[in-house]
C-alpha positions as CSV (number, residue, x, y, z in Angstrom):
1,M,-48.3,76.4,25.4
2,L,-44.8,77.2,26.6
3,K,-44.7,73.8,28.4
4,N,-45.6,72.0,25.2
5,V,-42.9,73.9,23.3
6,I,-40.3,72.9,25.9
7,I,-41.4,69.3,25.8
8,L,-41.3,69.2,22.0
9,G,-37.9,70.9,22.0
10,A,-36.6,68.3,24.5
11,V,-38.0,65.5,22.4
12,F,-36.4,66.9,19.3
13,C,-33.1,67.5,20.9
14,G,-33.2,63.9,22.3
15,F,-34.0,62.5,18.9
16,T,-31.2,64.6,17.2
17,S,-28.7,63.5,19.8
18,S,-29.7,59.9,19.3
19,V,-29.2,60.2,15.5
20,I,-25.9,61.9,15.9
21,A,-24.7,59.3,18.4
22,Q,-25.8,56.5,16.1
23,Q,-23.9,58.1,13.1
24,N,-20.8,58.5,15.3
25,N,-20.9,54.9,16.5
26,P,-18.1,52.9,15.0
27,I,-18.9,49.8,13.0
28,D,-18.0,46.5,14.6
29,E,-18.4,44.0,11.6
30,I,-18.1,43.8,7.9
31,V,-19.9,41.0,6.2
32,W,-18.2,40.1,2.9
33,L,-20.5,38.6,0.3
34,Q,-19.3,36.2,-2.3
35,S,-20.8,33.5,-4.5
36,Y,-19.4,30.7,-6.6
37,T,-18.9,32.7,-9.7
38,P,-15.5,31.7,-11.2
39,P,-13.1,33.3,-12.0
40,F,-14.2,36.1,-9.6
41,H,-14.5,33.7,-6.7
42,I,-13.4,30.1,-7.0
43,N,-13.0,27.0,-4.8
44,K,-9.6,25.6,-4.0
45,D,-7.7,25.1,-7.2
46,P,-4.1,23.9,-7.2
47,H,-3.5,25.7,-10.5
48,A,-4.7,29.0,-8.9
49,P,-3.5,29.1,-5.3
50,Q,-4.1,32.8,-5.0
51,G,-7.9,32.2,-5.5
52,G,-10.2,34.1,-7.9
53,I,-10.0,37.7,-9.1
54,C,-11.7,39.0,-6.0
55,D,-10.5,36.3,-3.5
56,N,-7.0,37.8,-2.8
57,L,-8.5,41.3,-2.6
58,T,-11.0,40.1,0.1
59,E,-8.3,38.2,2.0
60,Q,-5.9,41.2,2.0
61,L,-8.6,43.6,3.1
62,I,-9.6,41.3,6.0
63,N,-6.0,41.0,7.1
64,S,-5.4,44.8,6.8
65,I,-8.5,46.0,8.6
66,D,-8.0,44.6,12.1
67,D,-10.3,46.7,14.2
68,V,-13.6,45.1,13.1
69,K,-14.9,41.6,12.9
70,H,-15.0,40.1,9.4
71,T,-17.5,37.5,8.3
72,R,-17.6,35.7,4.9
73,L,-21.1,34.9,3.6
74,I,-21.3,32.7,0.5
75,V,-24.7,33.0,-1.2
76,P,-26.2,32.4,-4.6
77,Q,-25.7,35.3,-7.0
78,E,-29.3,36.5,-6.8
79,R,-29.1,36.8,-3.0
80,I,-26.3,39.4,-3.2
81,N,-28.7,42.1,-4.5
82,K,-31.2,41.1,-1.8
83,H,-28.7,41.7,1.0
84,L,-27.6,44.9,-0.5
85,S,-31.1,46.2,-1.2
86,E,-32.3,45.3,2.3
87,G,-29.5,47.4,3.8
88,D,-27.6,44.7,5.6
89,N,-24.0,45.6,6.8
90,V,-22.5,44.0,3.8
91,C,-19.8,44.7,1.2
92,F,-19.3,43.0,-2.2
93,P,-15.7,43.0,-3.5
94,C,-16.6,42.5,-7.2
95,V,-18.5,45.5,-8.6
96,I,-17.9,47.9,-11.4
97,H,-16.7,51.3,-10.1
98,K,-18.9,54.3,-10.4
99,K,-18.0,57.9,-9.5
100,T,-21.1,58.4,-7.4
101,A,-23.2,56.2,-5.2
102,N,-26.6,54.8,-6.2
103,A,-29.5,53.5,-4.3
104,L,-27.9,50.2,-3.8
105,L,-24.2,50.8,-3.4
106,Q,-21.5,53.2,-2.3
107,F,-18.2,52.5,-4.1
108,S,-14.6,52.2,-3.0
109,N,-11.7,53.7,-4.9
110,P,-10.9,51.6,-8.0
111,T,-9.3,48.2,-7.3
112,T,-8.5,46.8,-10.7
113,V,-8.9,47.2,-14.4
114,Y,-11.0,44.8,-16.6
115,P,-11.0,44.6,-20.4
116,P,-14.2,45.6,-22.3
117,F,-16.8,43.0,-23.2
118,S,-16.4,40.5,-26.0
119,V,-18.4,37.8,-27.8
120,L,-17.7,34.3,-26.6
121,T,-18.2,31.5,-29.0
122,T,-16.7,28.1,-29.9
123,Q,-13.6,27.5,-31.9
124,Q,-15.7,25.8,-34.5
125,L,-18.0,28.9,-35.0
126,A,-15.5,31.8,-34.6
127,E,-14.3,32.0,-38.2
128,E,-17.9,31.8,-39.6
129,I,-19.1,34.5,-37.2
130,Q,-16.1,36.8,-38.1
131,K,-16.5,36.2,-41.8
132,K,-20.2,37.3,-41.6
133,H,-19.9,40.0,-39.0
134,G,-16.4,41.4,-39.1
135,K,-13.3,41.9,-37.0
136,P,-14.2,43.3,-34.6
137,I,-17.7,41.8,-34.5
138,K,-20.5,44.2,-35.4
139,L,-22.7,43.2,-32.5
140,I,-25.9,44.7,-33.8
141,H,-25.5,42.7,-37.0
142,L,-24.8,39.5,-35.1
143,L,-27.7,39.9,-32.7
144,S,-30.0,40.4,-35.7
145,D,-28.7,37.3,-37.5
146,E,-31.3,34.6,-36.8
147,S,-28.9,31.8,-38.0
148,F,-27.0,32.1,-34.8
149,V,-28.5,31.4,-31.3
150,Y,-27.6,33.9,-28.6
151,G,-27.7,33.0,-24.9
152,Q,-27.1,34.8,-21.6
153,A,-27.7,34.5,-17.9
154,A,-31.2,35.8,-17.3
155,A,-30.1,38.6,-15.0
156,R,-27.0,39.6,-16.9
157,K,-26.5,43.2,-17.9
158,F,-23.9,44.9,-19.9
159,T,-23.2,48.5,-20.9
160,P,-26.2,50.8,-21.5
161,K,-25.3,50.8,-25.2
162,I,-25.1,47.0,-25.5
163,N,-28.3,46.5,-23.4
164,K,-30.1,48.8,-25.8
165,I,-28.8,46.9,-28.8
166,I,-30.1,43.7,-27.3
167,E,-33.5,45.2,-26.6
168,N,-33.8,46.8,-30.1
169,T,-32.9,43.7,-32.0
170,T,-35.7,41.9,-30.0
171,V,-33.1,39.1,-29.4
172,H,-35.0,37.8,-26.3
173,H,-37.7,36.5,-28.6
174,K,-35.2,34.0,-30.0
175,A,-32.5,34.0,-27.3
176,S,-31.8,31.3,-24.7
177,L,-31.8,32.5,-21.2
178,S,-30.2,30.7,-18.3
179,W,-32.2,30.8,-15.0
180,S,-29.7,28.7,-13.0
181,S,-29.7,29.8,-9.4
182,E,-25.9,29.4,-9.0
183,N,-23.1,30.3,-11.4
184,E,-25.3,31.3,-14.3
185,S,-22.2,32.2,-16.4
186,Q,-20.9,28.7,-16.2
187,A,-24.4,27.3,-17.1
188,V,-24.3,29.5,-20.2
189,I,-20.8,28.4,-21.1
190,A,-21.7,24.8,-20.7
191,R,-24.6,25.1,-23.1
192,L,-22.3,27.0,-25.5
193,S,-19.6,24.4,-25.4
194,R,-22.0,21.6,-26.1
195,G,-23.6,23.3,-29.1
196,F,-27.0,24.3,-27.6
197,L,-26.0,28.0,-28.0
198,D,-23.8,29.7,-30.6
199,Y,-22.5,32.7,-28.7
200,T,-22.8,34.9,-25.6
201,I,-21.4,38.2,-24.4
202,D,-19.0,38.4,-21.5
203,Y,-15.5,39.5,-20.5
204,P,-12.7,37.9,-22.6
205,F,-11.0,36.5,-19.5
206,M,-14.0,34.3,-19.0
207,S,-12.9,32.2,-22.0
208,D,-9.4,31.9,-20.5
209,Y,-10.9,30.6,-17.3
210,F,-13.0,27.9,-18.9
211,V,-10.3,26.8,-21.4
212,N,-7.6,26.5,-18.6
213,H,-9.7,25.5,-15.6
214,S,-12.7,23.4,-16.8
215,Q,-13.7,20.8,-19.4
216,F,-15.2,23.6,-21.6
217,N,-11.9,24.1,-23.5
218,N,-13.3,25.0,-26.9
219,I,-14.3,28.6,-26.0
220,V,-12.8,31.7,-27.7
221,S,-13.3,35.4,-27.3
222,L,-13.9,37.9,-30.2
223,A,-13.6,41.7,-29.9
224,I,-16.8,43.6,-30.5
225,E,-17.1,47.0,-32.3
226,E,-19.7,48.4,-29.9
227,D,-17.7,48.4,-26.7
228,T,-15.0,51.0,-27.4
229,R,-13.8,51.4,-23.8
230,E,-10.1,50.9,-23.2
231,Y,-10.7,49.5,-19.7
232,V,-13.3,49.0,-17.0
233,L,-12.6,49.8,-13.4
234,G,-13.4,47.4,-10.6
235,A,-14.3,48.4,-7.0
236,V,-15.7,47.2,-3.7
237,G,-19.3,48.1,-3.1
238,C,-21.0,48.4,0.3
239,A,-24.7,48.6,1.0
240,A,-25.8,52.3,0.7
241,S,-29.0,51.8,2.7
242,A,-27.3,50.1,5.7
243,P,-28.0,51.8,9.0
244,N,-25.5,53.8,11.2
245,N,-23.8,55.2,8.1
246,F,-22.3,51.8,7.6
247,A,-21.1,52.1,4.0
248,T,-19.2,55.4,4.5
249,K,-17.5,54.0,7.6
250,A,-16.6,50.7,6.0
251,L,-15.3,52.3,2.9
252,N,-13.2,54.7,4.9
253,K,-11.4,51.7,6.3
254,I,-11.4,49.8,3.0
255,N,-9.9,52.8,1.0
256,K,-7.2,53.3,3.6
257,A,-6.2,49.6,3.4
258,L,-6.3,49.7,-0.4
259,S,-4.0,52.7,-0.7
260,T,-1.5,51.9,2.0
261,Q,-1.3,48.1,1.5
262,V,-3.4,46.1,-0.9
263,L,-3.2,47.8,-4.3
264,Q,0.6,47.9,-4.2
265,S,1.0,44.4,-2.8
266,P,2.9,42.1,-5.3
267,D,0.7,39.2,-4.2
268,Y,-2.4,41.2,-5.2
269,I,-1.0,42.5,-8.5
270,N,0.1,39.0,-9.4
271,S,-3.4,37.6,-8.7
272,Q,-4.8,40.2,-11.1
273,Q,-2.2,39.5,-13.8
274,F,-2.9,35.7,-13.4
275,W,-6.5,36.1,-14.5
276,L,-6.6,39.2,-16.6
277,K,-3.4,39.7,-18.5
278,N,-3.6,36.9,-21.0
279,S,-6.7,38.3,-22.7
280,F,-6.0,41.9,-21.7
281,P,-2.4,42.6,-22.8
282,A,-2.7,46.3,-21.7
283,F,-3.5,45.3,-18.1
284,D,-0.1,46.4,-16.8
285,K,-0.3,49.8,-18.5
286,Y,-3.8,50.6,-17.2
287,Y,-3.1,49.2,-13.7
288,K,-0.2,51.6,-13.4
289,E,-2.1,54.6,-14.8
290,Q,-5.5,54.1,-13.1
291,I,-4.7,52.2,-9.9
292,L,-1.0,52.7,-8.8
293,N,-0.6,56.2,-10.0
294,A,-3.8,57.2,-8.3
295,I,-2.1,56.3,-5.0
296,S,1.2,57.8,-5.8
297,P,3.2,58.5,-9.0
298,A,6.2,57.0,-7.2
299,N,4.5,53.6,-7.6
300,D,4.8,53.7,-11.4
301,E,7.5,51.0,-11.6
302,L,6.1,48.7,-9.0
303,I,4.1,46.5,-11.3
304,G,7.3,45.5,-13.2
305,T,8.7,43.8,-10.1
306,T,5.8,41.4,-9.6
307,I,5.9,37.6,-10.0
308,P,5.2,36.5,-13.6
309,R,1.8,34.9,-14.3
310,T,1.6,31.1,-14.5
311,V,-1.7,30.7,-16.3
312,A,-1.5,28.2,-19.2
313,Q,-1.3,29.8,-22.6
């Protein structure tokens, strides 16, 4: 009996030592996920040399974290969740920040500030929709109005409140869903621009992107009553179920690079202003308060020294 106890103790100690050793092993690679989802990630564009909203962030993190290998993996949007849920050693630079981790993701410190959601429609329909449903738009009334056709990407989700409104108005019985495997948002906007849909829900800077960087230049954004947030925080998310405590180790490196280099970089701030400020005039204010001042109150005036935006008005 004593012999068995000794053997079991030795096995347990060996197992525990193995687990501890694995947890203490440094990570040697971060795989950065991205997909063709403009304006978050874009192909080369002479009018946007800094890349998409998350491209400059990824580039600066790769350049700042020099003790691991970095690999970019471009995949269709639906494959991102697959890599995350399967616990691969992956990070995705374009997620909404949450204070606590969930089953899929651990989150970095906040990286940027987005505006609340809006209704996107065409210039031709905007006045009619506002006349019937107000300024800002009463979304629950619009979604219940069967004279307008709503469309969205099939997997698209919004805030819990907006999701519940969509469910309660049974809009999916008369909605048009896009099942495109790549860049679903653009597929929705293309159908909207061509008159197959009347409106969708998305961030207001999406209309700026399509007006200034595509042939779909008749898209406008209308504020909605049901999203009362002043801003939405962005973040980097790493796979929570990856082995060897990967997410925590990767985010330690990422957060250090964010606070010491990236978030106060004029190039990075300019890249965010380029895409966000036109439809989000309070961007500078909230970036100071929520991003720069979280690093150090001494950074309060930094944003005023950045390069002006050059996006077309």
